[in-house]
N, CA, C and O of each residue as an XYZ file, in Angstrom:
228
protein
N      94.331    215.548    264.473
C      94.152    216.345    263.273
C      93.548    217.682    263.667
O      92.676    217.761    264.533
N      94.029    218.726    263.015
C      93.569    220.075    263.314
C      92.199    220.392    262.753
O      91.532    219.541    262.163
N      91.797    221.631    262.948
C      90.465    222.044    262.509
C      90.471    222.643    261.111
O      89.410    222.855    260.525
N      91.656    222.919    260.570
C      91.729    223.609    259.285
C      92.643    222.848    258.323
O      93.729    222.407    258.697
N      92.186    222.704    257.088
C      92.951    222.019    256.052
C      93.138    222.975    254.879
O      92.179    223.592    254.415
N      94.373    223.095    254.404
C      94.675    223.913    253.227
C      94.797    222.989    252.019
O      95.491    221.974    252.070
N      94.117    223.352    250.932
C      94.125    222.554    249.708
C      94.718    223.401    248.593
O      94.423    224.590    248.477
N      95.566    222.770    247.768
C      96.207    223.493    246.672
C      96.350    222.557    245.483
O      96.394    221.337    245.638
N      96.420    223.142    244.302
C      96.727    222.372    243.101
C      97.737    223.143    242.285
O      97.727    224.373    242.246
N      98.613    222.392    241.631
C      99.665    223.002    240.821
C      99.763    222.256    239.499
O      99.513    221.053    239.433
N     100.128    222.978    238.453
C     100.314    222.393    237.132
C     101.815    222.278    236.892
O     102.533    223.277    236.932
N     102.290    221.053    236.642
C     103.712    220.806    236.454
C     103.970    220.187    235.089
O     103.153    219.420    234.581
N     105.107    220.524    234.502
C     105.515    219.960    233.221
C     106.570    218.900    233.498
O     107.673    219.218    233.943
N     106.232    217.634    233.235
C     107.130    216.518    233.515
C     107.248    215.655    232.268
O     106.257    215.100    231.793
N     108.455    215.543    231.742
C     108.734    214.702    230.571
C     107.736    214.934    229.436
O     107.073    214.000    228.985
N     107.637    216.153    228.989
C     106.796    216.544    227.848
C     105.298    216.402    228.095
O     104.516    216.426    227.145
N     104.892    216.256    229.326
C     103.466    216.147    229.646
C     103.137    217.087    230.799
O     103.953    217.297    231.696
N     101.940    217.644    230.761
C     101.470    218.485    231.861
C     100.647    217.630    232.805
O      99.781    216.872    232.368
N     100.914    217.747    234.097
C     100.144    217.036    235.115
C      99.705    218.021    236.186
O     100.315    219.073    236.376
N      98.647    217.663    236.873
C      98.139    218.474    237.980
C      98.391    217.720    239.275
O      98.090    216.532    239.388
N      98.945    218.425    240.247
C      99.226    217.847    241.558
C      98.293    218.515    242.557
O      98.316    219.736    242.714
N      97.477    217.721    243.228
C      96.527    218.197    244.227
C      97.062    217.784    245.585
O      97.469    216.636    245.764
N      97.069    218.694    246.539
C      97.559    218.361    247.877
C      96.678    219.001    248.942
O      96.045    220.034    248.722
N      96.659    218.356    250.099
C      95.928    218.869    251.258
C      96.843    218.745    252.468
O      97.449    217.698    252.700
N      96.936    219.837    253.244
C      97.834    219.896    254.396
C      97.046    220.340    255.619
O      96.235    221.263    255.545
N      97.290    219.677    256.746
C      96.728    220.104    258.027
C      97.469    221.372    258.435
O      98.683    221.343    258.637
N      96.754    222.477    258.558
C      97.372    223.775    258.836
C      98.036    223.794    260.209
O      99.096    224.398    260.370
N      97.434    223.149    261.195
C      97.974    223.173    262.558
C      99.274    222.384    262.694
O     100.223    222.859    263.317
N      99.326    221.187    262.117
C     100.500    220.327    262.288
C     101.471    220.376    261.110
O     102.627    219.978    261.248
N     101.011    220.861    259.945
C     101.846    220.870    258.748
C     101.928    219.508    258.078
O     102.714    219.321    257.149
N     101.130    218.562    258.537
C     101.140    217.203    258.011
C     100.434    217.130    256.659
O      99.348    217.684    256.486
N     101.060    216.442    255.706
C     100.436    216.198    254.411
C      99.354    215.145    254.600
O      99.630    214.041    255.069
N      98.132    215.484    254.237
C      96.999    214.585    254.445
C      96.693    213.784    253.187
O      96.418    212.586    253.262
N      96.740    214.441    252.034
C      96.400    213.758    250.788
C      97.205    214.352    249.640
O      97.537    215.538    249.636
N      97.510    213.496    248.666
C      98.246    213.914    247.476
C      97.704    213.125    246.298
O      97.547    211.906    246.377
N      97.421    213.812    245.217
C      96.854    213.179    244.025
C      97.500    213.813    242.800
O      97.708    215.026    242.766
N      97.817    213.004    241.796
C      98.374    213.498    240.537
C      97.456    213.034    239.414
O      97.064    211.868    239.370
N      97.111    213.950    238.502
C      96.242    213.585    237.390
C      96.664    214.348    236.142
O      97.308    215.394    236.220
N      96.287    213.804    234.992
C      96.556    214.480    233.727
C      95.502    215.532    233.424
O      95.742    216.445    232.634
N      94.350    215.412    234.041
C      93.263    216.342    233.772
C      92.956    217.236    234.949
O      93.419    217.012    236.068
N      92.160    218.260    234.669
C      91.727    219.198    235.707
C      90.227    219.449    235.534
O      89.785    220.578    235.322
N      89.480    218.385    235.629
C      88.038    218.473    235.426
C      87.312    218.424    236.766
O      87.924    218.255    237.821
N      86.000    218.574    236.699
C      85.185    218.443    237.904
C      85.320    217.035    238.487
O      85.302    216.854    239.705
N      85.454    216.053    237.614
C      85.596    214.673    238.067
C      86.903    214.486    238.838
O      86.913    213.843    239.887
N      88.006    215.043    238.325
C      89.280    214.958    239.039
C      89.195    215.611    240.413
O      89.737    215.094    241.390
N      88.517    216.740    240.479
C      88.343    217.440    241.756
C      87.504    216.610    242.712
O      87.838    216.490    243.891
N      86.431    216.046    242.218
C      85.555    215.222    243.046
C      86.299    214.009    243.598
O      86.156    213.675    244.774
N      87.083    213.356    242.762
C      87.862    212.196    243.207
C      88.821    212.593    244.322
O      88.931    211.889    245.325
N      89.516    213.717    244.152
C      90.457    214.171    245.177
C      89.745    214.443    246.497
O      90.201    213.991    247.548
N      88.640    215.172    246.458
C      87.947    215.515    247.696
C      87.290    214.299    248.347
O      87.183    214.245    249.572
N      86.854    213.338    247.565
C      86.303    212.106    248.160
C      87.399    211.324    248.868
O      87.184    210.798    249.960
N      88.578    211.245    248.248
C      89.694    210.563    248.914
C      90.141    211.342    250.145
O      90.501    210.748    251.161
N      90.118    212.659    250.057
C      90.481    213.492    251.200
C      89.506    213.277    252.350
O      89.921    213.222    253.508
N      88.224    213.156    252.052
C      87.227    212.991    253.115
C      87.406    211.678    253.872
O      86.972    211.568    255.018
N      88.033    210.687    253.254
C      88.273    209.429    253.968
C      89.376    209.571    255.011
O      89.455    208.760    255.934
N      90.233    210.592    254.881
C      91.297    210.837    255.854
C      90.837    211.712    257.008
O      91.409    211.668    258.097
N      89.805    212.505    256.766
C      89.375    213.485    257.775
C      88.440    212.871    258.779
O      87.984    213.554    259.695
């Protein structure tokens, strides 16, 4: 695993509902490290994503 991780979130409209897609990619290898989909975009959703991400790092 590389030394740098890029994190992004996107808002997508799927079947009449808005969802947020959170992703983390290893910048050096281009490998997808974590992916999370949620209906909300709260501090709790962010915390859950980063806690799951930390288990991969």
